[in-house]
N, C-alpha and C positions, 0 to 999 in steps of 0.2 A: 683171481681176487678181484672184483670188482664193487664200485660206488653204484648202488643205483637210483638211491633217491637221498634228497637232501633236504632239511626239514628243521623249522625252526617255527616259534613264538615269541611274546614277550608276554609277560605273565598277565593274566586278569582275572577277576573275582566270577567265580561261581556260587551260586545256592546252594548246601547242603543243606540235610537236616541238623548238622547242629551250628546251623551259621551262615557269614557267608567265608569262603576261602581263595586263597589267593594261591593261584599255580601257573605254573609256564609250562604243563605234561601234554595241552593239547596244540602240538606241532602239525604241521602241516606241510608239502613237500613243493619245493618255491623252484621256476627255472633259471637258467645261466648258471656262475658259478658265483660262488661265496667266501668271503674273506674268512679264514681261520684266526682268530688272534689269540692271544694268547688262554685269556677267560672262559670265550666262547665265539661261535661264531654269529657275525655279522647278521642284524636284526631278530637273534637271540636272547633270551634274558632265562632267569631262576627267579621265582618269591620267594624261597625263605636259602639266602645266602649261607644261614650257620650248617647246612647238610647236603647244600645242594652246588653246585659251580667250583670256582676256584682252581689255581695252577690244575692240583689235578684231576679233575674232574673239569673239564673244559668243555670235553664234548663226551657225546654219547651214544654207541654204535650199537644196533641191533641185528643179527644176520635174517637177511629175507626169508631162508630155510624155515624160519620157525612159523610162519604165518596161516600156512598152511595147514600144520597140526593145531595152533590155537582156534582156528576157524573149525575145524571138525570139534575140538575137545569142548568148544564153546555152544558150539550149535549157532553160528553168524557167520555173516558174510560181509560185514561193515565193519571192513578191518582196515583200513589203506593205512600206507605207510607213513612211520611216523604215529602211531596208532600208540603204541607203547611209549611214546615221549623222545624217542632216537632223534639224535640229530641225521646220522646218518645209517641210512639201510644197506647192506651192503650183503654183499654173497661170496660164499665161499670160506668165508672166516668162521667157523663155528668155534664153542667155546673149547670143544677139546681136542681143538687143533691150533688156538691162540695160544701164546705165553704172555704171561705178563712179563712187561721189561720188553716185548718185541717194538719194531720201530717201524713201522711203514709210510712210504711215499705214497700220497693220496695228492696227485695232480701237482700242484707246485706247496703243500705245507707236507713237514716230517711231524709225525704223530707217534706217542709212544702207550703201550697199553698199560695203565696204571692200578686197577681191579675191577671185580667183577660189580655188575649193579646191585646196589640192595634198594626193592623199592619199597614208597612211604605209602600211608594211607589214599594217597592221590590217583595210585595208579587202580586202588581198589574199588577207591569210589569211579573213576571214570569205567570200569570194567562192568560194574553194578551187580557182584561176585561177592558175593561176602565171604571172606576167605583167602581171597584173590591172592594176597601178597603172597603169604604164606608158601601155595599153593606155586607163583612163578617163581621164589624161590626155589623151592625143592625140586621144580622139575629140572633144574641143570640150564634152563634157555636159560640166562641170565644179561646178554649182551653184556658190553665192556665200556669201562672209561679209559678217556685218553687224555692226556696232557698233550698240548701245542708245544714241540721242540723248535718248529722254524713254521713263523708266520703265512701263510699263504693265501692261494686260489683252490677249496673242490669244488667238484662239479657230477652231477648224474651221468653216467656212461666213463668216468675218470676209472684206468684200470690200478690197483691198487699193487704195489709193489712193497717186500720186505725186506728190508736192507740191514738187518741188526736183529737182534737175539739178547738175552739177558744169558748170564754164564749157569743159571743156575734155574734147569729147566722144571717148570710146574705152569701148567696148561690153567686157563681161565676156569674152568669147569672144575680140575682140581681144588682150587682155590677156593671156589666156592662152597664145592663139597666138605672140604676141610672146615671150613665156619659153621656148614648150617645141618651136615648128616649125622646121623648118629654115628657113623664111625666116623668119629673128632678127637679120636685118642692117638693118633697116631704123631708119634714125638720126631719120627725120623722126618716127617713130611713138615710138622712144626719149623721143626728149625731149618729145613730146606727155605722156609717160607719168612723167615725173620731176616735170612740172608738174603733175599732178593729187593737189593737196593732201591731198586723202579717200582715197588710196591707204596703204596698208598703210607705215610706214616702210622696213620691213625688203622689199618689194617695190621702193619705191623709190630704197633705196641698191644693191641688185642692179642695176636698170637705167642707173643713174647709174655704175656701176661697167663697166659694157657699151659704155657715151658714152667714158669717158675710156681703154676702151682701142681706141678705134676710132685710124684712122690720124692725125686731128691734134684728135678728141675734138669735132668741130664737127658742130650737126645741121643737113643740108643739106633 
């Protein structure tokens, strides 16, 4: 596993058909080493802190392997690293292999996987493809957010070492599919999801509410 690119940007204003929009999605690769703090990478920022950023979503990682797939599907080559708004473009860390709660050492920083990424309308605007946000979610190529357990410096070329796992085994892909696929009535999986202490509170609450709405709320 390897860190391929570190990407940051401060929020900026862009014009849309619906007016001016503030967004931090336009990440660009930066050279050298970058400090990973509790809330974000140095030089990075989010426009809407109600739904982006914070301790549980301080850093967003996206697998480099997905870029070739999206280039073919979208019929375009102009997709530089950072295009999906990720801070870390990584290699060898696909969603079906990375679990919620996995702890990774990258450079001198220690990071923990907290949830899949749910894209907003800003990714759809950037793509220029109607319905792209939903298409992105259903593809399973979501990437994942990380919280910073220990601050430190990261840089392109760093190897990534997994040093811990949550005892409840659910991959990023499984959690994403549980939330968005049609096969979303798996009570056993929902029960496991709410037991993952490292899953962000909002997602645990979401799954708990679905469990409560089942016939008797019992995990089978």
